[in-house]
N, C-alpha and C positions, 0 to 999 in steps of 0.2 A: 504493500500500500504506500501511497504518497500522502503525507500530512503537511498542513500549513496552518497559518493563522491569518485571518482577514479581519477588517474593521467593518462592523455593521452598525446601523442606527437602531438603538433600543429605546425603551421607555425612559431610561435615565441618561440618554445621550449615546455617544459612541461607545461600542463595546468590542472587545476582542473575542473572536470565535475560532474554535478549532474546526478545521474542515478536512475532508478527504478530497484530494485532487484527482480528477480523472481527465488528463490531457487529451486522451483519445476521443472523449466525448465532449471536450471543450466545456467542462463544467466543474464546479466544486459542490460539495455537499456539507451543509452546516450541520455538524453532528449533534449539537445540543438540541437544535430545533427538530431534527429528524427523530431523535429519541423521545423528546417530549410528545410529539404528535403520535408516535407509536404507542406510548403509554396511555394517552388520552383515548385512543381508539379501543384500548383494552379496559376502559372504565375508570382510569385515574382522573382525579380533578386536575385542572390546569396547574394550580399552585403546587400540588404534590408531584406532578410530572415534571414541572420546572426544577424543583429542588433536586430530584434524583438525576435529571439530565445534566444539571450544572455540576453535581458531584462527580459524575463520570467523565464529563467533558468541560473542565474548568477553563478559564481564560489563559492559564499558564500551561505551556506545553511541558515544561519540566515537571509540574505537578501531575499532569496526565500520565507522563511516562512512568512516574513513580508508582502508579497503580498496577504496573506489571501487565500480565497477560489479560487481565480484566479489561484494560483500556483497549487493547488491540481487538479482542473478541467483540466488545460492544461496538467498536467502530466498524467492524466488518458487518455486523448485524444492521446497524443504523444506515449504512450506505448501500445495502443490498437492494432495497426497494423503497427509496425515500419518497416522502410526500413532496409534491411540487413546491410547496412553500419553503422547503429546506434546500432547494437547488438554485444555484446562481450561475449564470454564464461566466466562463473563465475570463472573458474580455471585460467584464463589468466590475470585478472585485478589486478592492484596494488591499494590497498585501501588507501585512505586518511582518516583522522578523519572525521566522518560523519557530524560533527557540528563545527562551529567556534563561540562559545558563547561569548557574551560581558562580562558576569559574570558567576561565578560558586558559588552557595551556596551548601554546603555539610552538610546534617543533620546527626543526629544519631537517628534513629527511631526504631531500633530493640532492645528491652530490653535484649534479650538473649546475644547479643554481648557485651553490656555494662556490664552486670552481669559477663560474662566470663572474660572480661579484668580486671574488678575490683577484682575478686576473685584471679587472678594470682598475685595480689599485696597485698593480704590479706585484701581487703576492700569490700565495697558493692556499690550498685548503688547510684550515687549522687542524692540527693533529687530533684534537679531542673529538672531532666529528666522527672519526672511525672507531672511537672507543665506546661511545654510547650516544643515543640520540639527544642532542641538546634541545632545551625548550626554555621559553620565558613565559610570563603571565601577562595577560592583557586585561584592561578594564572592561568587565562585562556590562557596565552601565552605559557604554557609548556605542551600542550596536545600532547600525543603520539598516532600515528596512529596504526591501527591493523597491526600486523606482524613486526612493527618497534622495534628497540632495545631500551630498557629502560636505561637511563643513571644512573650510580651508583656514586653519589656525593662523593668527597674525605672525607667529614666530618662524614660519617656514616659507621658502620660495620654491621648494622642489618637492612636489607631491607625486607619489607613485602608487600604482596598484600592485597587488601580489595575488597570483592565481593559486588557490589552495582548495583542498577538499576538507570539509569539517566532519569529524567523527563524533557521534552523539552517544554518550553512555546510557544504557538502558536499565542496568541493575547494579546493585552494590557489589564491589569486589576489592580485594586487597591481596597483594603478594601472589599473583597468579602467573602462570606460564603463558607464553605466546599461543600454545595449543588451546588454552582455555579462554583466551582473550576475546575472540570473536563472539563468544556467547554473551559477553557483556555489552555488545554494541546494539543499540536500538536502530540506528540508521545513519545516513550521511546527507550532507548538504553542501552547497557551494559557499566558500568563505573568501572574502576579499579583505586581506590584511593591509589596509592602507598605511603608507609610510611617509614620514617627513624625512627625506633622505639627508638633507643638510643638517638635521638635528640628530638623527639616529646614530650616525657614525661617531661624532664627538661623545655622545652619551655612553656608547658601548666601550669606548676607549678607557672609561673610568674603571672598568672591571665589573660594573653593574649591568643589568639588562637595560633595554630601551625603556623609556618612560614617555616623555612628550613626543618622541619620534613615532610612537605607535598608538598611544591610548586615546587619541581624539576620535577615531572612527574605525569600526570593523563591520563590514556589511555581510549579511547572511541571507540565503534564500535562493529561489523563491519558495521551495518546499523541501521536505525531508523525505527521502525514499528509504524504506526499510531494506535491510541488507539482503534479504532473500530475492529482491528484484534485480540485483546488479552483480556483475563480476567485478568486485572491488579492485582486482589486480590488473584490470585492462580497461580503464575508463579514459576516453579522449578528453583532453582539457584544452580549451581555446579561450583567448582573450582578444577582444576587439576594442579599438578606441575610435569613436566617430565612424564606425562601420568598417574600419581598416583593421585587418588581422595583424596583431603585434606578436602574439605568442601562441604556440601550439606544443603540447606535450601529452604525457600519459602517466597514469598511476603505475604502469608497468615499469617505469624507470625509477621507482622508489628504491633508495639504498637501504633505508630502514623500513621494513614492511609494516602495514597497518597493525597487524597483531602484535608486533614488537613495540610499537608506539604505545598501544593500550597497556601492555604488560609492564613497560617501563614506568608509565604514569602511575600504575598501581603498586609500584615497588616501594614498600614501606609507607604507603598512603592508602587511604580508602577512597575509592571512586564512588560517586553517587549518581543516581539517575538524573539526567539533564545536563551533566557536565559536558563541556565541549573541548575536543582536542583538534588543533589544526595540524595538517600534514607538513606545513611549510610550503614554500613556493616551488612549483614544478620548474624544471630547467627551461630557461627562456621566458618564464612566467611573470616578468616584471619589466617595466620600462627601462630601469637602470641597467639591465643586462644589455640593452640595445643603445645605451647612451641617450635615452629619450625621457622626457618628463611630461607630466600631464599639464594642461592649461585650464584656466577657469572656463567653465561651461562645457568641458569635454564630457562625452557620454561614454562610460566604460561598461562593456558587456563581458561577463564571464560565463562560459558555457561548459558543462560537463555532461557526458553521456547519461541520459536518464534523469538528470536533475534540473533540466530547464535552463533558463538564462537569467542570471542575476545582473540587473541593469541599474546603474546609478549615474546621476549627473554631478559633476564637480562644481561646488559653489564658488562664489567670488571670495577672494581673500578678505579676512576681517580687517578692520582699521587697526593701525598700530596700537599696541598696548604695552603694559609694564613688563619688563624683564629684569632679572637680578643683575646687579652691578658686580663685575668680577672682583674677587678679593685678593689681597696680597698675602703671601705666606707670612705667618707670625715669626718665622725664623729668618726672613729676608733682611739683609742689611739696610 
């Protein structure tokens, strides 16, 4: 199945709804509405039916995933023969980010990307890349929805996209092997890890991970496909800017495999339903690898087999704002 979140107008204003996406039929099915109507047909009052439907299909995708198999089974039932009121044409929906993750760990798992980026600075792949899959953490509160505008922070002049696949944890796990790891996955989505390149490099030279270079925006969507629908090891990945193809790659080129990323994230830590892991950028999957940067107003489209197209427009740079003044060393003469 394919799951997403859309915005609908309810009695209290705009609401987030979980939907099953059926691209082949060009429609989505509002699961809470479909389930409520199904219960009403069986004699439930509207209010009782609404309470149960909301419990099974809350506004939060992470909360729904935490329900385990009950969520997937109910979604399959609700979308099997939905009432017309629960069906929306695909072209008419306003997408929300498909996931509201409590944490985001972003790996770098494609050697080609690391090699390309290092080569542009006259270097080589850092040795630690081959020892274990590196990752950093991103602000989960700055997620950008499909079709939404990406903010351009005032402190950067070099904005870039990064073409990645997002891995969504489906159940709790800790200290697992790669052979067990895929059982923890709920599904996958497209992830655009936007970067402020002129800020990211200096930040990372401090020995800490990126902060302002990454935390301003991470786009997800448009939907989540469950793992049984896809061959995760052979998905074509493409990026276009203003309709021109800039990047093309495949999950087949992963140096660190998906199951290894999940197992390493769970090493000494407990993974929880709804958490998000990024694969890192596929080889050639960023503008910086080609010596190119995004411009204000550019439309960035990321496409991965079976996962649709994640499309965002780059906003205008913010007006100049405050930045810290550099400090002198206390030991300087």
